[in-house]
C-alpha positions in Angstrom: -13.8 25.2 4.9 -10.6 27.2 4.7 -10.8 28.3 8.4 -11.6 24.7 9.4 -8.7 23.2 7.5 -6.3 26.0 8.6 -7.2 25.2 12.2 -6.4 21.5 11.7 -3.1 22.5 10.2 -2.1 24.7 13.1 -3.0 22.1 15.6 -1.1 19.4 13.7 2.0 21.6 13.5 1.9 22.3 17.2 1.4 18.5 17.9 4.4 17.6 15.6 6.7 19.7 17.8 5.5 17.9 20.9 5.8 14.5 19.2 9.4 15.2 18.1 10.3 15.4 21.8 8.2 12.3 22.9 10.1 9.3 24.2 9.7 5.8 22.7 7.9 4.8 25.9 5.3 7.6 25.6 4.6 6.7 22.0 4.3 3.0 22.7 2.0 3.7 25.7 -0.2 5.7 23.3 -0.3 2.9 20.8 -1.2 0.4 23.5 -3.9 2.7 24.8 -5.4 2.9 21.3 -5.2 -0.9 21.1 -7.4 -1.1 24.3 -9.8 1.5 23.0 -10.3 -0.4 19.8 -11.1 -3.6 21.7 -13.4 -1.8 24.1 -15.3 0.0 21.3 -15.3 -2.9 18.7 -19.1 -3.1 18.7 -19.5 0.6 17.9 -16.9 0.4 15.2 -18.5 -2.7 13.5 -21.9 -1.1 13.7 -20.5 2.1 12.0 -18.9 -0.1 9.4 -22.2 -1.8 8.7 -23.8 1.6 8.2 -21.2 2.4 5.7 -21.7 -0.9 3.9 -25.4 -0.4 3.7 -25.0 3.1 2.3 -22.5 1.7 -0.2 -24.9 -0.9 -1.4 -27.7 1.6 -1.8 -25.3 3.8 -3.8 -24.4 0.9 -6.0 -20.7 0.5 -5.1 -19.2 -2.4 -6.9 -18.2 -5.6 -5.2 -14.5 -4.8 -5.1 -15.1 -1.5 -3.3 -17.5 -3.1 -0.8 -14.9 -5.7 -0.1 -12.3 -3.0 0.6 -14.8 -1.2 2.8 -15.8 -4.2 5.0 -14.3 -4.7 8.4 -14.6 -8.4 9.1 -13.7 -10.0 12.5 -10.5 -11.3 10.8 -9.5 -7.9 9.5 -10.3 -6.2 12.8 -8.0 -8.7 14.5 -5.3 -8.0 11.9 -5.7 -4.3 12.6 -5.1 -4.9 16.3 -2.1 -7.1 15.6 -0.7 -4.4 13.4 -0.7 -2.0 16.3 1.1 -4.5 18.5 3.7 -5.1 15.8 4.3 -1.3 15.5 4.8 -1.2 19.3 7.5 -3.9 19.0 9.4 -2.2 16.2 12.5 -0.2 17.0 11.9 3.5 17.2 13.8 5.0 14.2 13.8 8.6 15.5 17.1 9.8 16.7 19.0 6.8 15.2 22.5 7.9 14.1 24.2 5.9 11.3 27.1 6.0 8.9 29.5 7.6 11.3 32.9 8.4 9.8 35.9 10.5 10.7 37.0 13.1 8.2 40.6 14.2 7.7 39.8 17.5 9.5 39.1 15.6 12.7 35.3 16.0 12.7 33.0 13.0 12.9 30.2 12.9 10.5 26.9 10.9 10.5 23.2 10.8 9.7 20.4 11.2 12.1 16.9 9.9 11.3 14.1 12.6 12.0 10.4 12.8 11.4 8.9 14.4 8.3 6.7 16.7 10.5 3.1 16.8 9.4 1.7 14.2 7.0 -1.6 14.7 5.1 -3.1 11.5 3.8 -6.0 11.1 1.4 -7.3 7.5 0.9 -10.3 5.6 -0.2 -12.5 2.7 1.0 -10.3 0.8 3.5 -11.1 2.0 7.1 -8.2 -0.1 8.5 -5.9 2.5 6.9 -7.0 4.9 9.5 -5.4 2.8 12.2 -2.3 1.8 10.1 -1.5 5.4 9.2 -2.2 6.7 12.7 0.1 4.1 14.3 3.0 4.6 11.9 2.8 8.3 12.1 2.7 8.3 15.9 5.7 5.8 16.2 7.7 7.9 13.7 6.9 11.1 15.6 4.8 12.7 12.8 1.4 14.4 13.3 -1.1 13.3 10.6 -4.2 14.7 9.1 -6.4 12.0 7.5 -9.1 12.4 4.9 -10.8 9.0 4.3 -13.3 8.4 1.5 -16.9 9.4 2.0 -18.0 5.7 1.6 -16.1 4.9 4.9 -17.1 8.1 6.8 -18.8 6.5 9.8 -16.2 3.8 10.2 -13.4 6.3 10.1 -15.0 8.6 12.7 -15.5 5.6 15.0 -11.9 4.7 14.6 -10.7 8.3 15.1 -12.5 8.4 18.4 -10.5 5.4 19.6 -7.2 7.0 18.4 -7.9 10.3 20.1 -9.1 8.7 23.3 -5.9 6.6 23.4 -3.7 9.7 22.8 -5.4 11.6 25.5 -5.1 8.7 27.9 -1.3 8.5 27.2 -0.8 12.2 27.7 0.0 13.1 24.1 -1.9 15.7 22.1 -5.2 14.6 20.5 -4.3 16.7 17.5 -1.4 14.4 16.7 -4.0 12.4 14.7 -6.9 14.3 13.2 -9.5 12.8 10.9 -11.3 15.4 8.8 -15.0 15.4 9.8 -16.5 16.4 6.5 -17.1 14.7 3.2 -16.9 18.0 1.4 -14.4 17.5 -1.5 -13.1 21.0 -1.1 -11.3 19.8 2.1 -8.9 17.9 -0.1 -8.1 21.0 -2.1 -7.3 22.9 1.1 -5.2 20.1 2.5 -2.9 19.7 -0.5 -2.1 23.4 -0.7 -1.4 24.1 3.0 2.3 24.2 2.7 2.7 26.3 5.8 1.4 23.4 7.9 1.8 20.1 5.9 5.1 18.7 4.9 4.1 15.8 2.7 0.9 14.5 1.1 0.2 10.7 0.7 -2.7 9.8 -1.7 -3.8 6.2 -1.6 -6.5 5.2 -4.1 -7.4 5.0 -7.8 -5.8 6.7 -10.8 -8.2 9.6 -10.7 -7.4 10.5 -7.1 -3.6 10.2 -7.7 -3.7 12.3 -10.8 -5.7 15.0 -9.1 -3.4 15.2 -6.1 -0.2 15.1 -8.3 -1.5 17.9 -10.5 -2.9 20.2 -7.8 -0.7 19.7 -4.7 1.7 22.4 -3.6 3.3 20.0 -1.2 5.6 17.1 -2.0 3.6 13.9 -2.8 4.5 10.2 -2.1 2.2 8.4 -4.5 0.5 5.1 -4.0 -0.6 4.1 -7.5 -2.9 1.3 -8.8 -1.6 -2.3 -8.9 -1.5 -3.7 -12.4 0.7 -6.6 -11.2 2.1 -9.5 -13.3 3.2 -13.1 -12.8 5.4 -14.5 -15.5 5.8 -18.3 -15.9 9.3 -18.9 -17.3 9.8 -22.2 -19.2 11.8 -23.9 -16.5 9.1 -23.4 -13.8 7.7 -26.3 -11.9 4.1 -26.6 -13.0 2.6 -27.7 -9.7 4.3 -24.8 -7.9 3.4 -22.3 -10.6 -0.3 -23.3 -10.5 -0.5 -23.0 -6.7 1.2 -19.6 -6.7 -0.8 -18.2 -9.7 -4.1 -19.2 -8.2 -3.2 -17.6 -4.9 -1.8 -14.4 -6.6 -5.1 -14.0 -8.4 -7.9 -15.4 -6.2 -6.8 -15.1 -2.6 -8.5 -11.7 -2.7 -9.5 -9.6 -5.7 -9.6 -6.1 -4.2 -6.1 -5.5 -3.0 -3.6 -3.7 -5.2 -1.1 -6.5 -5.1 -3.3 -9.0 -6.8 -2.0 -10.4 -10.1 -4.0 -8.9 -13.0 -2.0 -10.3 -15.9 -0.4 -13.7 -16.4 2.5 -14.0 -18.9 3.4 -17.5 -20.1 6.6 -18.5 -21.9 5.8 -19.8 -25.4 7.9 -22.9 -24.9 5.5 -24.3 -22.3 2.2 -22.6 -23.3 0.6 -25.6 -24.9 1.1 -27.7 -21.8 0.7 -25.1 -19.0 -2.0 -22.8 -20.2 -4.9 -25.4 -20.1 -3.8 -26.5 -16.7 -3.7 -23.1 -15.1 -7.0 -22.0 -16.9 -8.8 -25.0 -15.5 -7.3 -24.4 -12.0 -8.4 -20.8 -12.0 -12.0 -21.6 -13.2 -12.3 -24.4 -10.7 -11.2 -22.1 -7.9 -13.8 -19.5 -8.9 -16.5 -20.3 -11.4 -17.0 -16.6 -12.0 -13.4 -16.3 -13.4 -13.1 -14.6 -16.8 -9.9 -14.9 -18.8 -9.1 -12.2 -21.4 -6.5 -14.0 -23.5 -4.3 -13.2 -26.5 -4.9 -14.7 -29.9 -2.4 -17.6 -29.4 -4.0 -18.5 -26.1 -7.4 -18.5 -27.6 -6.2 -21.0 -30.2 -4.7 -23.3 -27.6 -7.9 -23.2 -25.5 -10.3 -23.6 -28.3 -10.9 -27.4 -27.7 -11.4 -27.0 -23.9 -15.2 -27.2 -23.8 -15.5 -26.4 -20.1 -13.6 -23.1 -20.5 -15.4 -21.6 -23.5 -17.8 -19.5 -21.4 -14.9 -18.3 -19.4 -12.6 -17.0 -22.1 -12.6 -14.1 -24.5 -10.1 -12.4 -26.7 -8.1 -9.6 -25.0 -8.0 -6.1 -26.3 -5.0 -3.8 -26.0 -6.8 -2.1 -23.1 -6.8 -5.3 -21.0 -3.0 -5.2 -20.7 -3.3 -1.9 -18.9 -6.3 -2.7 -16.6 -6.4 -3.3 -12.9 -9.6 -5.4 -12.7 -10.0 -5.8 -8.9 -12.4 -8.6 -9.9 -12.4 -12.3 -11.1 -10.9 -11.3 -14.4 -7.4 -12.1 -15.5 -5.5 -11.1 -18.7 -3.4 -13.9 -20.2 -0.6 -13.4 -22.8 1.9 -15.8 -24.3 5.3 -14.2 -24.7 8.3 -15.4 -26.8 10.8 -15.3 -24.0 11.7 -13.5 -20.8 12.9 -10.4 -22.7 9.4 -10.0 -24.1 7.9 -10.6 -20.7 10.1 -7.9 -19.1 9.3 -5.4 -21.9 5.6 -6.1 -21.5 5.7 -5.6 -17.7 7.7 -2.3 -17.9 5.4 -1.0 -20.6 2.0 -2.0 -19.3 2.5 -2.4 -15.5 2.1 0.2 -12.8 5.6 -0.5 -11.3 3.9 -2.0 -8.2 4.7 -5.7 -7.9 5.7 -8.3 -10.4 6.8 -11.9 -10.1 8.7 -14.6 -12.0 8.2 -18.4 -11.5 11.3 -20.2 -12.6 14.0 -22.7 -11.8 16.6 -20.8 -13.7 18.8 -18.9 -11.3 20.4 -16.6 -14.0 17.1 -15.7 -15.4 15.6 -14.9 -12.0 18.5 -12.5 -11.3 18.0 -10.8 -14.7 14.3 -10.4 -13.9 15.1 -8.8 -10.6 17.5 -6.4 -12.2 15.4 -5.4 -15.2 11.8 -5.2 -14.0 11.2 -1.6 -13.0 8.8 -2.1 -10.0 8.8 -1.4 -6.3 8.6 -5.1 -5.4 10.0 -7.9 -7.7 9.6 -11.5 -6.6 10.9 -14.9 -7.5 8.7 -18.0 -7.0 6.3 -16.2 -4.7 2.7 -14.8 -4.9 2.4 -11.1 -5.6 0.0 -11.0 -2.6 3.1 -10.8 -0.3 3.7 -7.2 -1.3 2.4 -5.8 1.9 3.8 -3.9 4.9 2.4 -6.5 7.4 4.0 -9.4 5.4 7.3 -7.4 5.0 7.6 -7.1 8.8 6.8 -3.3 8.8 4.0 -3.8 11.3 1.7 -1.9 9.0 1.9 0.3 5.9 0.8 3.7 5.0 0.7 2.7 1.3 2.9 1.2 -1.3 4.9 3.9 -3.1 5.8 3.4 -6.7 7.8 6.6 -6.8 11.6 6.4 -7.5 12.6 8.9 -4.8 12.4 8.9 -1.0 10.4 5.7 -0.5 9.8 3.1 -3.2 8.2 0.2 -1.4 5.5 -0.5 1.2 5.9 2.7 3.3 6.4 1.9 7.0 8.2 3.7 9.8 11.4 4.5 7.8 9.3 5.8 4.9 7.9 8.5 7.2 11.3 9.8 8.2 14.1 11.7 6.7 17.7 12.1 7.6 19.9 15.1 8.5 23.7 15.3 8.7 25.1 15.6 12.2 28.7 16.6 12.9 30.7 15.9 16.1 33.7 18.1 16.7 36.3 19.0 19.2 36.9 22.6 18.3 38.1 21.9 14.7 38.1 24.9 12.3 38.2 24.8 8.5 41.6 25.7 7.1 
């Protein structure tokens, strides 16, 4: 395994040097070639995905994981559109900004450059293989991908399209390498190959993130779980709030930007809570609400809801359900809502629904998350929706990239100096 991974690393390092010299046209041609390969080989890819799904069902994977694993026609089309969007994005590499003249006469600026070689470890979603490949390629980075064993056949089918496209465009196939083994020791090798890999990006559950963070000998850009909140402030329009809350929770359960906890201002709880509870249950009869003691009291006479509600435990406030389960808590005011979010959230995405401008700005300032929203569904926290073309993950780190990581998140900057023979006195 060590020899195999070292060989991948050497090939990636060599490819990164070639990519650093590649023109925007060459990179875009490669992306378009991959686009055509995906269309041509769609049947083989979907067949491989069905094989993964069948294996997953036999192994007892839960519904949320199977949902993440499945490539539907709609998701396949979105994957293709993401490639076209990345082609249309400006190439960040070589961009020079912040040019200023210094008293000495020199001109100083910053140039955007690739990170080099990216190692990415991710679970379930095979579309990540294409998103990560396209972003790495457009930002002139070589990438080594290690998908989850549950998506093995899907990822290998997608990898063939990527490498065929690279070869057709005259770029090295080793610019994108998908590890061809499910052996867990491959991850251990990847995260310690500091000679060949410049940054590691883990994308998955807490267990994966904790392991990588603890064992990696390479800088890590973490993509953590999504314990996201929506807070209904007392001035919110009820109809708008219900529409947004239902979407934030039920549009899809598996993504990390789905709302897992609903916080309701005490001043409107008696009126709003029964309305939103019925709306959620009507949307999905499987919905279970884990509610605080005050919420339980308010809902005690709602006969249709009794089989859908139970008292929340302290653990519920910290849980990413990825299922038709929603934690509900009544808070005294916005200060308590913000404190709850900062204590129990994963610093991923949190939203306020309000008509109070001053409170909305306070929420933006004080909630410590990578995306903070006013009057919008948390489901918008996504690279595609943010206009990034695709995303390699949503980083909750506070350094380098704290957001959906697109092209700019896979680059760094270096100082550049333009002179005319100046010398330091």
